[in-house]
N, C-alpha and C positions, 0 to 999 in steps of 0.2 A: 504494500500500500504506500502511496505517496506520504511523505512526512516532512516535518520542519527540521532544517539543519541548525547548526549552532548560530547561524546568522539570522534565523527567523525566516528563511526562504523555503518555499515548498520545492522539494526535490522528488524525483521519481523513484520507482521501486528499486530496492537493493537487489543485486544478483550475487548472492554469497558464493565465495570460492570459485568464481568464474575463471576458467583457464583456457577458454576457447573450445571449439569443436574439433573432432578428430579429422584426419586427412581422408578425403574421399578417394578411393582407389577404383581402378577399372576392373572390378571383379563382377562376375555374372550375377544377375538378379532374376530369380525364377518365379514365374506365376503359373496359373492354370491355363491361360490362353496364349501366353507369350513368354519369351525369355529375352532379357536384355543382356547382350554380350559385347565385349570390347570391340569397338568399331575397327575393322581391318579393311583397308582400301582394296587389297588384292582379293580377299575372300568375299566381300560383300558388294563389289561394284556391279557385277553382272545382274545379281538379284535386284538391286535397287534401281538400276537403269530400267529393267523390265517392269518393275512395279510402278515407277513414276511415269513410264510410257503409257500406262492405262489412263492417265489424265491428260491435261493440256496446260497451256500457259496460265490459265486462270488460277491454278493451284499455287502459283508462285508470285502472285501480284504483290503480296505484302512481305515477302521474304527478301533477304539481302541477295540471295542467289537466283539464278535463272535455271530453267530445266536443262540438265545436261543432254547433249545431243548424241552421245555415244558412250559405250562402256568405258573407253579410255578417258573421256572427259569426266565421267562419273568418278572414276578412280582418282583422277587428279584433284577433284573437288573434295572427295573424302579424305585424301591424304593431308590436305590443309587442316582439317579438323583433328586428324590423328596426331599430327605434329605440333599442335597448339598446346603448350603446357598449361594454358589457362582453362582448358576444357577437360571434362571427363565425358568423352563421347561414346554413345552406345548405338549399336544396330538393334532394331526390334525384330525378333525372330518369331514368325508364326509357327506355333508348335504343331499345327496340322500338316504343314508342308516342310518345316525346317528351312524356310527361306526368309531372307530379310525383306521386310515390307515397309520399313521406315527408319528414321533415326532421330535421336534426341540427345541432349547433352546437359550436364551440369555446367554452369558458367557463372561469371561474376562471383567467384568463390571467395568469401571473406571469412576464413576460418577463425581468426581471432575475434571477430564480431559475431560469429555464428549465423551468417547469412549466406544464402546461395540461391541462384536463379535456375529454373528449369527453362532451357532455351534451345535454339536451333531445332525447334520442333518441325520436322519435315515428314508428315505422314503421306503415304501413298493413298490412293482411293480404296485400297484393300484394307486400310486401317481406319479411315474416317467413319465416324458414327458406329463404331464396333466396340465390343467389350475389350478388345486388345488395347484400344486407345485409352480407355479408362484404367485398365489394369497397369499399363505402362506408367502413367502418372502416379498411381497408387504405389507402385514399387519404388519409384524415385523418392516420393515423399517419405515413405516408411524407412527407406535406407538412410536418408539424410537426417531425419529426426533421431534414428537409432545411433547415428554418429555424433549426436549432441548439438545439431544445428537448432537455432531458436526461431529461424525465419526462412520460409521458402517463398521465393518471388516468382511472379509470372508477369511479363511485360508483352504488350502487343500494340500494333498500330491502332490508333483510335478508330480508324475506318474498318478495321477487321472485326466486325461485330461477331462473327462466328467464333473467333478465338476468345473474345471476352466472354461470350455466353458459355463456351465450353469451360473456361476457368471458373466461372461463377457456379455452374452446375456441379463442379468437383468440390466446391466449398471455399474457393479463394474469395477473399473480401476485396472489393474495389477500394482503393485508397486515393486515387486522384489521377490527374492527367499532367504529364510533363510536356509542356508546350514547346514546339519547335526543337524537340530533342535531337532529331537527326535530319539529314538530307539523304533520301534513299531513292535510287533510280531516278534522280533528277526531280524528285518531289519532296515537299515538306512532310515529315512524319511527326505527329504528336503521339506520345507513347502513354498508353493507359497502364497503370501500375496496380497489381493485385498481390495479395499475400495470404499465406496461412502461417500462424505462429504456433509455437510449441504448446501454449495453453489451450489451443483449439484442436490440437491434433487427435487427442483421444476420441473426441466426438466425431470428427471427420473420418477417422480410421474405422470406427464402428459402422458408420453409414456406408462407406465404400465396401467394406467386407460383406455387409449384408446384401448390397446390390450385386456383388461379384459372386456370391454363393451359388452353387450348382442348382439349388432349389428355386432360384429366382429366374431360371431360364427353362423354356419349354423344350420339347424334343427336337425342335428345329432351330434352337439357339436364340429364340426371341425372348427379350426381357418380359417378365410378368409384372413387375412393379418398377416404376421410374425411380431413379436415384433420389429425386427430390422427396418422394414419399417416405423415405427413411429418416428424413430430417425433422 
């Protein structure tokens, strides 16, 4: 609880014995629908090129990247993420096919502050609006909070309504808009900021686990109850 300090000023909550969060490593994260494994340009390029080819340029409007035009271009793009020491990049593997269908990363990692962002979210159309997408974010949230992070961030272009809606469905709380944050593809980008903090995680975790449970899906894999109904 906020309290008065020795100067009569109101100060915020104490964080006793805080020593920072633990290092996030590129170890696999296993779910029921998908597995997140360390991104590998050589191993995942062909799968991801094929998966992204099922869509079109509209899938890339709000991303920093453009759709790669070949397996070689895909591998080059992936290698940039693999070699970036500021990222913990994952390929999302569909357990039904054992093929990569998307990628995602931890980024903006501030271990001493206990803050990290889920970013570089690049789903193929095989992932969009599926249980795999929800489970992927749940696995990342669970892993980061287990490593002692206090805050998980989600940022998106303010025009990317689908991304903001997806984050809010998952339980991220909208915090505000960073105006003129970037120039991307020759256009202004205002960035919407959302987060889940550690004191909210137990409740969010219970909701997501209930939605992802086998008894919430029918024999054809369709949800029985919406995630929001568990809130």
